[in-house]
N, C-alpha and C positions, 0 to 999 in steps of 0.2 A: 504493500500500500504506500509506503514511504516513497518508493521508486516512482510510482505513478504520479503522486502529487508533486514530486520534485522535478522529474524529467519532462512530463507532458507539457506544462506551461512553457518551459524553455524551448522545447521542440516546436510547439505551435507558434509562438511569437517569431522564432527564427524563420519558419517557413512562410508565414504571412508577410514578413518584411521582404523576403526573397521574391515572392509573387508580385509585390508592388513594383519591383524593379524591371519586370519583363518589358514594358513599353519603352523604357528609357535606354535599352540596349540595342543599338542598331549597327554600330561599328566596333572595330577592334579597340579603338580609343575609349569608347563607352564601356566596353567589357573589362578592360585591364586597368584604366586609370580614371574612370568615372568622368570623362571629358575634362579633367583638370579643373573642377569647379568646387572642390571641397574646402570649406572655410577652416582656418587654423584651429578654432576651438573644437569643432566637430571632428576634425582630423586628429587632433591630439587625443581626444577621447577614444577614437577608433584605434589609433596606434597603441594606446595603453591597454585597451581591451584585447587587442591582438597579441601584445607582448606578454600579458599576464596569463601565461599558459598553465598547464597542469604542473609544470615544474615550480611555478610561483605560488599557485593557490594551494597545492598540496605538498609538492616536493620539498620546498625549503623547510617546512615544519617537520616533515618526515626525516629529513637529513639531520635536523637538530636532535630529534629523538634518538636516531641511530648513531650519529657520529659526533654529536656534541655541539657546544655553542660556537665553535669555530666555523660551523656551516653558515653562520650569519654573514660571512664574507661573500656568499653568493649574491644576495640582494644588493650588497654594496657594489659589486662588479656590474650587475644588471643595470643599475641606475647610473653609475658613473659612465657607462658606455654611451649614454645619450648625451652627456656633456661633451665627450670627445666628438660624437657625431655632429652636435650643434656647431662646434668650432670648426671642424675640418671638412665635412662633406655635404651637409644637408642642403644649403642653398646652391652650391655649384652643381650638385647632382640634378636639382630641379631645372637649373638654367641650361643644362645640356640638351633639354628637349627629349631625352630618352624615355622609354617606357619601362624597360627592365635593365638589370645590370649588364647582360650581354649586349643590349642596345647601346649602352654607354661605352662599352669596351670598343665596339666597332666604330662608333661615332668619333671617339677620341683618337683611335689609331688606325682606322680604315683596314682592319684585318678580319677577314671572315673566319680563319682558323681560331683566332682569339675569341670570337663570338661563340663558336661551337664549343670550345673548351669551357668558357664561362657558363654556358647552358648546362654542361655536364656537372660542373661544380654546384650550380643551383639545385640540380636533382639530388646530389649527394647530401647537401645541407638540409634540404626539405625532407628527404627521407629520414635522416637522423632525428629531425625535429617532429615529424608527423607521427612516426611509430609510437613514441611515448604518449602522445595525446590520445590516440585510439586505445592504447594499452591501458592507460589509467582510467579511461571511461569504462572499459570492461571490468576493471578491478573494483572500482568504487561501486558500480551498480551491483556487482556480485556480493559485496560486503553488506550493503544496506538492504538488499532485497532477496539475496540467495539465488539469483538467476545465474545461469552459466556465464563464464567469462566472455564468451563470444557474443552474447546478446548485446552488451554495451558497446562493443567494438563495431558491430554491424549498425546499430542505431546511430552512432556518431557518424559513421561513413555515409549513410543514406541521407541524413539531414543536411550535412555539409555539402555533399555533392549536388543535391537537388537545389538547395539555396543558391549556390554559385552558378549552376547551369542555367537557371532562369533569370537571375538578377545581376551576376557579375560583380564588379567592384562596388557599384553603387549600393547594391543590396548588402554586400559585406560591410561597407562603411557604416550604414545605419545599424546593422545588427551588432557590430563590434562596439560602437559607441553606446548603444543601449546596454549591452552586456557588461561594459566596464562599470557603468553606474550601478547596475544590478549586482555585480560581484563585489563592488566596494561596500555597499550597504550590507550584503549578506555575509561579508567577511568581518566587518567591524562590529555589528550588533551582537552576534553570538559571542565574539571575543569579550565584549564588555559584560555580557550576561554570565559567562564562565567566571570571569574575575570576581564579580560581585557574589556569585553563588557559592563558589568553593570555599570562601572564607579566608581570614587572615592567615591561618596556619598553613593552608595549602599554598597561598601566595608566598609565604616564607620558604616553604619547601621548594617552590619553583625557582626561587633565586638561589637557594642553597640545598639542592636535592640530595637526598640520601642515596648512596650507591645501591643499585639494584642487585643485591646479592642473595636475598632470601624473600620468598613469597610471604606477604603479610596476611594473606587470606587464601582460601581455596580458589585457584585461578584456572579457568578453562582457556586453553590456547588452541585455536583452529589454524592449521598451517595451510594457507592457500598456495604456497610455493614450496618446492623441495628445499630443505636447508640442512646443514650439518651442524649439530650441537656438540659442544665439548663438555662432557660430564666429568667433573673434578672429584666427586665422591659418589658412592652408591646412591641412586636416586629412585624412589618409588613414585610412580605416576599412574593415574587411572587411564585405562584404554577401553575401547568398546568391548573388549573381551575380559575386562576385569583389571585389578591392580597388577602392575608389573614393575619389577626392579631392574634398573639398568646399571651395569657396572661402569666404572670409570673408563673414559676413552671417548672416541668419536661416536656420536649417535646420529644416524642418517634418518631424517623424518621425511616421508614422502608427501607430496601435495595431496590435500584433502584429509590428512590424518588429524585427529583431535586427541590431545593429552590434557589430563586434569592434574595439576600440580597441587599438593596439599600445603596448607599453611605451615610455614617454618622450613619448608624444603629449600635446599640450596638451588639458586638459579644457575642453570647450565650456561656456558658461554656460547657465543656464536662466532664461528671461524671468521676472523678478519674484522670483527665488530668491537665497539667500545661500549661496555655496559653503561646504561644511563646513570648519571650521578657519580661515576668513577673519576679518578684523576685525569685520565686521558679525555674523558667526556667533557670535563670542565675547562680544558685548555682552550685559550682564545685563538687558536690556530687550527687549520685543517690538518688531518692526518689520513693517510691512505692505508687502511688495514693495519698490518703489523710492520710496515716498512720504515716507520719513523720519518725523520726529516720534515717536520710540520711546516717550517718556514718555506722550504722549496715547494711543497704542495700548495700552500697558500698563494705564493707568487704565480704558480702555474695556473691556478683557477682564476686569479684576478686578470692575468694577461689574456686568458681565453675569453672571459666574459666581457671585459672592457673593450678589447680590440675586436672581438667577434661580433659585438653589437653593431659596429660600423659596417660589417659585411653581411648582415642577415638580409637575404634578398626580399623576404616578405615585408620587412620594415622599410627598406629602401624604396620599394615600390609605392608605399603609402605617401612618401614625399613627392612623388611624381603626380599625385592627385591634387597638389596645391596649385593655385593660380599662378604663382611666381616664386622666385627664390626667397624673397622676404617672408612670404607666407610659410614657406617650408622651414625657415629658421624659427619663426614664431611657434610653429607646430612643435619643433623639437624642444624649445624652451618650456612650453606649457606641459609637455609630456614629462619632463624631469620633475616638475612639481607634483603631478598626479601620481607618478610612480613612487615618489618619496612618501606620500601619505599612505599608500597601500602597503609598502614594505615595512611600516612600523609594526605590523601585526603578525607576520609569520613567526617571528621570535616568540610572541606570546603563546601561540598555539604549540610551538615546539617545546617550550619550557613546561607548560602545563601537561603536554603529552608525556614528557619524561617522568612526571610525577604520577599521573593518573592512569596512563595506559602503557607502562613500560613493557608489558608482555608482548606488544607488537614488535618489539626488538627481537624477540625469539621467533616469531612466526614469519619475519621478513616482510610484514605488511605495514611498515612505518609510513608509507605514502598515504595510508588511510587514517592516520592519527587525527586529522582535523575533523573528519566526519564521525569518528568513533568517540570523541570527547563528550558531546552532549548526553548520550545514553549512559555514559559512565558516571556523570554527575547527577542526572535525574532519569530514572528508569520509567517515569510516567509520561503523561501527555506533553509536558513542557519540553522534556528531552527529545521526544519524537518530533515536535515542531521544529526545534533548532537543527536536528539532524536533517530534516527535510530541506530547510533553508540552505544549509551548507552543501548538501548534495546538489541542489539546484544551482548554486553558485559554482560548484566544481564542474558540473556538466556544461555550464555556460563558458567556463574557461577553456574546456576542450574544444568546444564548437568555435569560439571566437578565433583562437589561434589556428585551428585547422582550416578555417575559411581562407585566411591569408596565405597559408602554406600551399594549399591546393591550387590557389590562383597563380602563384609563381611557378608551380609545376606545369600548369596548363600553358602559361606564357612561355616557359623555356622550351616546351615541346612544339606547340602550335604557333608560336610567334618567332622563336629564334632558330630552332632546328628545322622544322618543316612548316614554313609560313602558310597560314590559311586564314579563313574568315571566322566569324563568330560561331558558325555551326561547328567547325572543327574544334574550337576552344571548348564549347560545351561538351562535346563528346569526350574530349581529353580529360576534362574534370571528372566525369563519371568513371572512365577507365582507370585514371590514376587512383581514385578512391578505392576501387576494387583491388588494385595491386597493394596498396598500403594495408588493407585488411588482411591480405595473405601474409604480409610481413609482420603484422602486429599479433596475429594469433599465436605464433610460437615464442613471442617476446615477453611473456608474462614474468619471467624470472629476472629480467634486467631492470635495474633501478632507473626510474624516469630521469633522475638527476644525472646519471652517467651518460645516457644517450643524448640528452640536451646539451651537456657540457661538450661532448664530442662534436656536436653540430656547431657550437660556438667556436671550437678550436679550428675546425676546417675553415670557417668563415674568416677567422683571424689570420690564418696563414695563406689565404688565397685572395679574397676580395679586399681585405683591409689594405695590403700593400698596393694592389691594383688601383684602388680608389684614391688613396692618399697621394701616391706618386702621380697618378693620372691627373689629379686636380692641381697639385702643387709643384710638379717638376716637369719642365718643358722638354728635357732631354730624354724622357721615356720613349722607347721604341716598341714596335709591335713584337719583335723578337725577344726583347727583354721581358715584356709583359707575359708572353707565352711561357718563357722559361721559368719566371718567378712563380706564376700560378701553378705550373706543373710541379715544380719543386715543393711548394707548400702542400699541394694535394697529395702527392706521393708520400711525403713525410708524415702527414697526419693520418692518412689512410693506412699506411704501414704500421703506425703505432696502434691504431684501433684493431687491426687484424692480429697483430702480435698479442695484444691484451686478451683477445677472445680465444685465439687458437694456438698461440705460440707457446714455447717452453716456459716454465716458471722463471721469473726474475725476482731479484730481491734488492732492497735498499734503494738508493737514489736512482739506479737504473730502472727499476720497476716503475718509479714515479714518472720518470721522463718518457717511458714507453706509454703508460696509461694516460698521461697528460703532457703531450709533446709541445705545447705552445711555447715554453721557454726557449726551445731551440728551433722549432719549425718556423716561427714568425721571423726571427732574425735571418734564417736561411733564405726565406722567400724574398725578404727585402734586399739582402745582399746579392742574390742571384739576379733579381730584376734590375738592380742598379748596375752590377758588373757587366751583364750582357748588353745593356743599353749603352754603356760607355764605349763598348767595342764597335758600335754602329753609329749611324747618324739619324737624328730625328727627321721626320718629314718637314718639308719647307713651310707647310701651313700650321705646324705645331704651335707656334707662338700665338697666332690668331685664334686658334681653337682654345688655347689656354685663357686668353683674354675674354673670350665669350663666356667662360665659366665663372668669371669673377666680376664682370661689369654688371652693375645694378640695372635692372630692366627699366626703360623709360616709363615714367608714369606710376611705377609701383609705389614709390614713397609718397607721391603727392596725392594721387587720386585712387590708388588701389585698382586701377584698370588692368585688365589682363595683359600679360607680357607679349611682345611680338614673337617670343620663342614659341608660342603656341602655333605659329604659322608652320613650324616644322612638322607638326603632327599630321597635317593633311586631313582628309575626310576619313581615311581608314589606314592606320599605320601598317596593317598587314599587306597593303598593296603599294607601298612606297619604297624607294631606294635610299638606304642610308648614305651611300656615296653622294647622291644628288643632294640630300638634305645637308650633308656636311659642307659641300661646296657652296651651297646657298648661304649657310651660316657664316662661313669664312668671308664671303663677299660682303655680307651685311656688316660684319664687324669692321672690315677694312674700310668701307665707306664711312662708318660712324667715326673711326679714328682719324680719317682724313679731313673731317669738317673743322 
């Protein structure tokens, strides 16, 4: 019943808004960038709604429960990335007249191979980001309603693909803006209720939590995922077949198994985890399992999240919906404020979760700590109401982020790789959603935070160097850009593959393999600069650079649309970037000669 009341309204509103956008979608420009007419306030709300994904709404609190207070560095990086984007790329990207990142790459360097490579990178980043959205939708729905994991995955895919297919970016904008306000209210109100309800003692324990070493009451733990427990002393626990005593050593618990731990029993450890409340859990730095080197891990995560934000294709596409560069910059500035308000609260849920539902640390379901807290505090109607509200907010988070990600996937395939019209874009949205479902079904065991961080890492080592140097360095060449993006993609992808399938590594080597941003990002920058210095930039590079930095006529005084919009044509799917680049260069040259 909770699932029905939580999910049905969110799904219904999302579909209704999508249906309203049907009549407004006639061209590729309408479908991908909403005809570039989105105001800064609406756009910033949409950006925030799109950015606050499952990793933000549930993942950060879950990481605090599982890994400790050092996980609060994640929201620091998420928000700081927008400051870097505001300063370095927001306005120039909009002035480029591009629709997608591959569009910008070809417009800046006139290289079709670079456009194709950039489109491949978009697909990699979107895949790493989309899978955890659908995965967490299935996991949350199964926790609150008992439905199979695949049900939530399929519902999320159907709703997102239908909304985008009929309404495009315009529908996504209004849905994401509405869902941001919705998520903000549904995240803050339950947090305040929890703080006032649990009382001063629990609030004190949340700040100074007792290490989770013994069960304070009979505790039932349902293992939704397979996990390996480390039993340090003989442990008697209830099973469906009756009480059973487990000897010291590794205990492998299969998915779907339920154990009842009696009051006073020692809590088994989880391989690679930090027990809530323990010394490692309280450390204000991140740590990766048992590898140590928390300072290195913290720097790796911050580099990935701050620099990766500048390269997230679904976020960059939203800036292309702004009327001009100044509006894009205002959008980024307002977004920083909106995100700062939201990120005050994941820490509250995480600290309360470590006190009230530490058993989720055993079951590997810490991503559900937010929706599990109300029922733990109040088993009656009030707890059910707040569980429903948080579930609705969580589902809105999955849908809002998935809308933007599926849109960039469709753009990469049907605008950059195989150009087509609106019909092909709509078909691609549905096909891409089906593929992501197939990828999400076997991904229930992977933490949402891990997958999302990998997506940020790939973006930091590929698009961040391309955009920063493309906007601010006139010596960049097409060969240098291709070499740098390839180096960053191979480095980060290699680290991900080794983490999943490679031989065990230990110490700082394991950290740099699992989180390769500290070496992959400098490698990409150095490769891009070094190869570019060996060649010569095109003769029109200086004029193209000026176009990215000149303020649009009229934008400061009257707010009228920029002449850059002339580049879009009636349908971007049927225009030539080489022609548009030449026209842009001629206009800038004429402007400078006056």
